[in-house]
C-alpha positions in Angstrom: 31.0 -35.5 -206.5 32.0 -36.4 -202.7 32.2 -34.4 -199.5 35.2 -33.1 -198.6 36.5 -33.5 -195.2 36.9 -29.7 -194.6 33.1 -29.4 -195.7 31.9 -32.3 -193.1 33.7 -30.5 -190.6 31.9 -27.0 -190.9 28.5 -28.6 -191.3 29.5 -31.8 -189.0 26.7 -31.6 -185.9 26.4 -33.7 -182.7 23.2 -34.3 -180.6 25.2 -34.3 -177.4 27.8 -31.9 -178.2 26.2 -28.9 -179.8 23.4 -27.6 -177.5 23.6 -25.2 -175.5 23.4 -26.1 -171.6 21.4 -23.8 -170.2 18.3 -23.8 -172.3 18.9 -27.3 -172.6 17.8 -27.9 -168.5 15.1 -24.8 -168.5 12.1 -23.9 -170.5 11.1 -27.0 -171.1 8.1 -27.0 -170.0 6.1 -29.4 -166.9 7.6 -32.9 -166.6 6.5 -36.0 -166.4 7.7 -40.1 -166.2 5.0 -41.7 -167.6 3.4 -40.5 -171.1 0.1 -37.8 -170.0 -0.8 -37.7 -173.7 -1.7 -42.0 -173.5 -5.1 -43.2 -173.1 -5.7 -45.3 -170.0 -8.5 -47.1 -169.5 -11.7 -46.4 -167.1 -14.0 -48.3 -164.9 -11.5 -51.6 -163.8 -10.7 -52.9 -167.8 -7.7 -52.2 -167.8 -6.9 -55.4 -165.2 -9.3 -57.6 -166.8 -9.9 -59.6 -170.5 -11.5 -56.4 -171.7 -8.6 -54.7 -172.5 -7.2 -57.0 -174.8 -10.9 -57.2 -176.8 -10.7 -53.6 -176.6 -7.2 -53.2 -177.2 -7.4 -55.8 -181.0 -10.4 -54.2 -181.7 -8.6 -50.6 -181.6 -5.5 -52.4 -183.4 -7.4 -54.1 -186.2 -9.9 -50.4 -186.8 -6.4 -49.0 -187.2 -4.5 -51.0 -189.8 -7.5 -49.7 -192.5 -6.9 -46.5 -194.7 -9.2 -43.4 -194.1 -8.0 -40.7 -196.8 -9.2 -37.6 -198.1 -10.2 -38.4 -201.4 -12.0 -37.1 -204.6 -14.5 -39.0 -205.8 -16.2 -39.1 -210.0 -19.2 -38.0 -210.8 -21.1 -41.2 -210.6 -19.8 -40.8 -206.2 -16.3 -43.9 -207.1 -13.7 -43.5 -205.4 -11.3 -41.0 -208.0 -8.0 -40.1 -206.6 -6.1 -38.9 -203.0 -6.7 -35.3 -202.0 -3.0 -35.3 -200.4 -4.0 -31.8 -197.6 -3.3 -31.6 -193.8 -6.1 -33.5 -193.0 -5.5 -36.6 -194.9 -1.7 -36.2 -193.6 -3.3 -36.1 -189.8 -4.8 -39.2 -190.9 -2.6 -41.0 -192.6 1.1 -39.5 -191.9 0.9 -37.3 -188.3 -1.7 -36.4 -186.4 -0.1 -34.9 -183.7 3.1 -33.6 -182.1 3.6 -37.1 -180.5 0.4 -39.7 -182.6 1.3 -41.1 -186.2 -1.9 -41.2 -188.1 -2.5 -45.0 -187.1 -1.4 -43.5 -183.8 -4.4 -41.4 -183.6 -6.7 -43.8 -184.5 -6.2 -46.8 -182.0 -6.7 -44.4 -179.3 -9.8 -42.6 -180.7 -11.2 -45.6 -180.8 -9.3 -47.1 -178.0 -11.3 -44.3 -176.1 -14.3 -44.5 -178.0 -15.0 -48.5 -176.2 -13.9 -46.7 -172.6 -16.0 -43.8 -172.7 -18.6 -44.9 -174.9 -18.0 -41.4 -177.4 -14.8 -39.8 -178.5 -14.0 -36.5 -179.5 -11.0 -35.4 -181.7 -11.0 -32.1 -181.7 -9.1 -30.3 -184.7 -6.3 -28.2 -182.5 -3.8 -25.9 -185.2 -6.0 -25.3 -188.1 -5.0 -22.7 -191.2 -8.5 -20.2 -190.0 -10.7 -19.9 -187.1 -12.9 -22.7 -187.6 -15.7 -20.5 -185.5 -15.1 -17.8 -188.4 -15.5 -19.8 -192.0 -15.2 -23.5 -192.2 -13.2 -23.7 -195.4 -9.9 -24.3 -193.1 -7.7 -27.2 -193.6 -6.3 -29.4 -190.8 -2.6 -29.3 -189.8 -3.2 -31.3 -185.9 -5.7 -33.3 -184.1 -6.3 -34.8 -181.5 -8.5 -36.6 -179.2 -10.8 -35.7 -176.3 -12.4 -37.0 -173.8 -16.8 -35.2 -172.9 -16.9 -33.7 -170.0 -20.0 -31.7 -170.5 -23.3 -31.7 -172.9 -24.6 -28.4 -174.0 -27.9 -27.5 -176.5 -24.6 -26.2 -178.9 -21.0 -27.3 -177.2 -20.1 -29.6 -175.6 -17.2 -28.9 -172.2 -13.9 -31.1 -173.5 -10.8 -32.4 -171.7 -8.0 -32.4 -174.1 -3.8 -33.0 -173.8 -2.0 -29.4 -175.2 0.8 -30.6 -176.7 2.6 -26.8 -175.3 1.9 -27.5 -171.4 2.1 -31.2 -171.4 -1.5 -30.9 -169.3 -4.7 -32.2 -170.3 -7.0 -29.2 -170.1 -10.6 -28.1 -170.2 -12.2 -26.2 -173.5 -15.6 -25.3 -174.7 -15.9 -26.1 -178.3 -19.3 -25.9 -180.6 -20.4 -29.4 -182.0 -20.3 -28.0 -185.6 -16.2 -28.3 -185.0 -15.6 -31.3 -183.4 -15.9 -34.8 -184.3 -18.1 -36.6 -181.8 -18.3 -40.6 -182.5 -20.6 -42.9 -180.6 -19.3 -46.4 -179.9 -21.6 -48.7 -181.7 -22.0 -51.3 -180.2 -22.9 -48.3 -176.6 -25.1 -51.1 -175.5 -23.2 -54.0 -175.4 -20.5 -52.7 -174.0 -21.3 -48.9 -172.0 -24.7 -49.4 -170.7 -24.5 -49.5 -166.9 -26.2 -52.4 -167.4 -24.7 -54.3 -170.3 -23.1 -57.7 -170.7 -19.5 -55.8 -170.0 -19.7 -53.7 -167.7 -21.9 -56.8 -166.0 -18.5 -59.0 -166.6 -16.1 -56.1 -165.4 -18.0 -56.6 -162.1 -17.8 -60.9 -162.2 -14.0 -60.0 -162.5 -13.5 -57.3 -159.6 -15.2 -59.3 -157.9 -13.0 -62.9 -158.5 -10.1 -60.3 -158.4 -11.0 -59.2 -154.7 -12.2 -63.3 -153.4 -8.6 -64.1 -154.5 -6.7 -61.1 -152.8 -8.6 -62.6 -149.1 -7.6 -66.2 -150.4 -3.8 -65.3 -150.9 -3.4 -61.9 -147.7 -2.0 -65.1 -145.9 -4.7 -65.3 -143.3 -5.0 -68.7 -141.0 -9.4 -67.7 -140.6 -8.9 -70.0 -137.1 -11.4 -70.8 -134.7 -10.5 -72.1 -131.5 -12.5 -74.0 -129.2 -12.0 -73.2 -125.8 -12.9 -76.0 -122.7 -15.3 -73.5 -121.2 -18.1 -71.1 -121.4 -17.4 -67.7 -122.7 -20.0 -65.7 -120.6 -18.6 -63.5 -117.7 -15.8 -60.7 -118.4 -12.9 -62.5 -116.7 -13.7 -65.6 -119.1 -13.5 -63.2 -122.3 -10.6 -61.6 -121.4 -8.9 -65.1 -120.4 -9.5 -65.9 -124.1 -8.6 -62.9 -125.7 -4.8 -63.3 -123.9 -4.9 -66.9 -124.9 -5.5 -65.8 -128.4 -2.9 -63.4 -128.6 -0.3 -65.9 -127.2 -1.1 -68.6 -130.5 -0.5 -65.8 -132.6 2.1 -65.4 -131.1 3.7 -68.4 -132.0 2.5 -68.2 -134.6 4.3 -65.3 -135.1 7.8 -66.2 -134.3 8.1 -69.5 -134.6 10.6 -70.0 -137.9 7.9 -73.1 -139.4 4.7 -71.6 -138.1 4.2 -74.2 -135.6 2.3 -73.2 -132.2 1.0 -75.6 -129.6 -2.3 -75.8 -128.2 -3.9 -77.5 -124.8 -5.6 -80.9 -124.8 -8.7 -79.7 -124.6 -8.7 -77.4 -126.8 -10.5 -78.1 -130.4 -9.3 -76.1 -133.5 -11.0 -75.4 -137.3 -9.0 -74.0 -140.4 -11.9 -72.3 -142.7 -9.9 -70.6 -144.9 -10.9 -73.9 -147.4 -12.1 -73.0 -150.8 -15.8 -72.3 -151.2 -18.2 -73.1 -153.9 -19.2 -71.2 -155.5 -20.6 -70.2 -159.3 -19.2 -66.6 -159.8 -15.8 -69.0 -162.2 -19.8 -70.4 -164.8 -20.9 -66.9 -164.6 -17.6 -65.4 -166.0 -17.6 -68.3 -168.6 -21.3 -66.8 -169.6 -20.4 -64.5 -169.9 -17.5 -64.2 -171.9 -19.3 -66.1 -173.9 -22.3 -63.9 -175.1 -20.0 -61.2 -174.9 -17.8 -62.8 -178.0 -21.2 -63.3 -179.4 -22.7 -60.0 -179.3 -19.6 -58.3 -180.4 -18.7 -60.5 -183.1 -16.6 -62.1 -182.8 -14.6 -65.1 -181.1 -11.6 -66.2 -179.1 -9.9 -67.2 -182.5 -10.0 -63.7 -183.3 -7.8 -62.5 -179.9 -5.8 -65.6 -180.2 -5.0 -65.2 -184.4 -5.8 -68.8 -185.6 -9.3 -67.5 -187.0 -10.5 -69.1 -190.8 -11.1 -66.6 -193.1 -15.5 -66.8 -192.7 -14.8 -65.6 -189.0 -12.7 -63.2 -190.0 -15.1 -61.7 -192.4 -17.7 -61.9 -190.4 -16.4 -60.1 -187.2 -14.9 -57.4 -190.0 -18.1 -56.9 -191.0 -20.4 -56.9 -187.6 -17.4 -55.8 -185.5 -14.4 -53.8 -187.4 -17.2 -52.0 -190.4 -19.8 -50.0 -188.3 -16.7 -48.1 -186.1 -15.2 -47.0 -188.7 -18.4 -46.5 -190.7 -19.4 -43.7 -187.5 -15.6 -43.2 -187.7 -16.0 -41.8 -191.5 -19.1 -40.4 -191.6 -18.6 -38.0 -188.5 -15.6 -36.6 -190.0 -17.4 -36.5 -193.4 -20.5 -34.1 -191.4 -18.5 -31.9 -189.8 -14.3 -31.6 -191.7 -15.8 -30.8 -194.8 -18.5 -28.3 -195.2 -21.3 -28.9 -198.1 -18.9 -26.8 -201.0 -16.2 -29.1 -200.8 -19.0 -32.3 -200.7 -20.4 -31.1 -203.9 -17.4 -31.0 -205.4 -17.5 -34.4 -205.3 -14.4 -34.0 -201.6 -15.5 -37.1 -199.1 -13.4 -39.5 -196.5 -13.5 -43.0 -197.0 -11.7 -46.3 -195.8 -9.8 -49.2 -197.8 -9.6 -52.3 -196.7 -6.9 -54.4 -198.6 -8.1 -57.9 -199.2 -5.7 -59.9 -199.4 -3.8 -59.4 -196.2 -6.5 -62.2 -195.4 -5.2 -64.7 -198.4 -3.3 -68.0 -197.9 0.3 -67.8 -199.8 -1.2 -70.7 -202.4 -4.1 -69.2 -203.3 -1.7 -65.1 -204.6 -0.6 -67.5 -207.2 -4.6 -68.1 -208.9 -6.2 -64.7 -207.6 -3.1 -62.8 -209.3 -3.8 -64.9 -212.9 -7.7 -64.1 -212.0 -7.3 -60.4 -211.7 -4.8 -59.3 -214.0 -5.9 -62.2 -216.8 -9.8 -60.5 -216.5 -8.6 -57.1 -216.6 -8.7 -56.2 -213.4 -5.6 -54.8 -211.9 -2.5 -54.8 -213.7 0.8 -56.6 -213.3 2.9 -53.5 -210.8 -0.6 -53.4 -208.8 -0.3 -56.4 -208.4 3.6 -56.7 -207.6 3.0 -53.2 -204.5 0.9 -56.4 -203.0 3.2 -59.0 -202.4 6.0 -56.1 -202.1 7.5 -56.3 -204.9 9.5 -54.2 -206.8 7.3 -52.3 -210.1 8.3 -53.3 -213.3 9.9 -51.4 -216.1 8.2 -53.1 -218.9 5.5 -50.6 -220.0 2.6 -53.7 -220.3 3.0 -53.9 -216.7 1.0 -51.1 -216.3 -1.7 -51.6 -218.4 -4.9 -53.2 -218.3 -4.7 -56.5 -220.7 -4.9 -60.2 -220.7 -1.1 -61.5 -221.3 -2.9 -65.1 -222.4 -4.1 -63.0 -225.5 -2.0 -61.7 -228.0 -2.2 -58.2 -229.0 -2.1 -55.9 -231.4 1.1 -54.5 -231.9 0.3 -50.3 -232.2 -0.4 -49.8 -228.5 -2.2 -53.3 -227.0 -5.7 -51.4 -228.4 -8.0 -53.7 -228.1 -10.0 -53.8 -231.2 -13.3 -53.0 -232.5 -16.3 -55.1 -233.5 -15.8 -54.2 -236.8 -12.7 -55.1 -236.5 -13.5 -58.2 -235.7 -16.1 -59.0 -238.9 -13.0 -57.6 -241.3 -11.3 -59.6 -239.8 -13.2 -63.0 -239.6 -14.8 -62.1 -243.6 -11.0 -62.2 -244.4 -10.0 -65.5 -243.0 -13.2 -67.2 -244.7 -12.6 -65.8 -247.9 -9.4 -67.2 -247.1 -10.4 -71.2 -246.6 -12.9 -70.5 -249.2 -10.3 -69.5 -252.0 -7.9 -72.6 -250.4 -10.3 -75.2 -250.8 -11.3 -74.0 -254.0 -7.7 -74.5 -255.7 -8.3 -78.4 -253.1 
């Protein structure tokens, strides 16, 4: 039965009209014109190609599902555990971030700073008292200082709207170090050298584009006395005034004066060094320019996933498993795993052949494969079973035939064929 007009009128609510004018402007906390919890790159990385590389790696890592799961007796994936930690990884990590945005924030901060901390904010129990607690919200933190058993962190507080410092035990904080630290974060690493070269190139470009003429004026007399030096200074100021006051920037000089312009491009090998360091960085990270522009083939992407993405994911998963799961939970076959979709890089031309092989060899059911291509599950009971549709199935529940039944059927078939031959 539809809702009546009177019921809709009584329960209607509008965000603009149904509000308290006094509470709307007060007690909201500190305000910012930009998002205060957003990660920001340091060391000049935000102005160079490093931003594109780190952002691409963070996006690819965040695109892979990380779940809290339960294993079977052979340490194989059995089922998902829908608790607070799994909700943080898949749905909502905190008030400001989804699970995917949280993982991207984690990887981007880790690549920029070299190490990042995952700090449980809201938990069911005090982590310092009991290890059997459930995580309701989690955030990334910047490590400011290291102690033997604790770390001093800078974490965003969503209740005050500011980043605050905390000192927490290492046992309750997941500390993830960049697996590519030697390549990206060491002071003399390839990435840091490339960053310095790019900053130097930016400084040279700013100087060349500053509007200066860089002229040397050769006067027809020797400047050795204070009087001559004062005359030369007056002559320089006179030319500056002519150029500044002229509409087209034209000035006149004496016929005996010579002007030499110095703002010609100076040849150096800075650009060659930048190109060399860029190619070296790509090779050390296990990626290419084709990965960034989306033209990489399957072999290139496989190499990139195995050499770059997988080590970062393993570092995140192993540290979360070590810090957020107790020994009791691990003994009960709880674990944290990441699941990569192998069909994302498959062209549509090969998808039909792969679907046939997976269903024919009883690896996936039809409905499982329909979910991959975005189709609704079928209502056919056979669509949820691991069967080979190319073979006639028994009518008693699509159960596989036992070896004894196969021998009996073969014996009966031979008897029938023998009887036909005798009658013939």
